[in-house]
N, C-alpha and C positions, 0 to 999 in steps of 0.2 A: 190635099194641104190646107191646113187651117190658117186663115188670115189673122195676123195679130191686131188687136183693137188700139187704135189711136186716139186718145182722148183729146188731142190738140185738134185733128181733122174733125172729130165729132162736133167739138165746140163751135168750129167755123162753119159747119154745116147747119147747126142749130142758128147761129148768127145770121147767115145769109137768109136762112126760112123766115127769120122774124124781120130782117131788113126789107124784105119784099113788101110787107105790109106797114112799115114804120119809117117814118120820114118827117124831118123837121122843117119847119117854115121860118120865115123872118120874124112872124108874130110868136110862134111856138118853136124854138130850135130844140135839136135833139142833145140830151145829155148822155154821152157816150162814156162806157167804163172798159178799161182794159186792166186785167189781174195777172200778175206773174207770181212767182211763189216768194218772191221778196218784195216787190213794190205793187202800189196802185195807181192807176192813172185816170184822171176824168177830164173830159173836155165837153164844152158847149159847141156844137155845131150847127150852122145855118146850111141846110141841104139844097136850098135853091141856088146859092151862090158857091156853094161847096167851101166855105171859110170857117175856120175855127176862131169863135169869139173869145172864149175863156177857158183857160186850162189850171189844172192844179194837179199836182203828183206828190208821192212820198219821197222823190229825190230832192224836194225843196227844204233846205237847211232849217227855216223857220217852223216848217210844218213837222219835221221829224222831231223836235222836241217835244211836241204834243204827244206823240206814241211813247216815247222814252218814259214819260211819267204817267204811264196809265194807272189809274186806280179805280176799284169797283165804283160804279156810279151810285149815288144815294137813291134809295127807293122812296119817293115822295106818294104822299097819299094821292089818288087820283091819276097819277103819270104812270103810264104802263111803258115797260121797256118792250120794243117790238119783238115777235117771237123768234125772228131769225137771228137776233143776237142775245137772247136772254141767256144768262150763264156765262158768256165768255167775253162781256162787255170790258172785261179787266185785261184781256189780252192785249199787248202793245200793238199788233198789226190791227186789231179792230177798232182800239181806239185812235189810233192814227188815220184809219179810212174814215171814222167820223168826223175827224178834225178837217180832214181834206174836204168832206162834204160842206162842212161848215163855212170853209174858206173860199170854196167855189161859189157858195151860194152869196157871199159878201162881195165877191168880184162880179157876179152876174148882175147884183143889184147897181153896182157902179156903171155897168152898160145898160141899165134899163131893161132887164131881163127879168121877169117874174115868174112867168111859166115855161116849163119844158116838157118835152116827151121823154120819158125814160126809156133807155135802151141798155139792158144789162148785159149786152154783149155774148149772148149764149150762156152765160154763168147761171147757176141756180140763184135765186133770191134768198140767200142764207150768209151769214158770216160778215165778211168784209164788204160785199156788195150791198147786203141790207143796211150796215153801219154807215157806209157813204150816202145811201139814200136817205137813211133817217138824219144824218148830220146836214143834208141839203135841205129837207124839209125843216128842221129846228132852225136853219139859217135864213128861211123864208121864201124858198122856191116852192111852187105850187105843181104837182104832177100827180 
């Protein structure tokens, strides 16, 4: 009998494999991402205490407006669009993920967090995951 491939379980295995070596501290907490087909969630976690410090998601009404008005970004000289989102930055989910990254970075700055460890959650660093990371970097987070 042929076993059916389950992409969710495969992602969870990848995530556990990465989490064995990746941990957030008080000085440098972990930026964790979860992506569903409709929404994307990001949180900054201090793994030593097990507490979530900052969150942002596409369920928040003020952030949803950012994705609804998605426009292609202007190509400025000297500024490159990351390879993971080149060509799809006008997509409303990708634009929303970038806005969530910026909002998360602003909230992290309010909690005196400037450096994080990036946990992509077993997802490929492409599309919405790359857009969220780009937005967080643009907002001032260092990872």
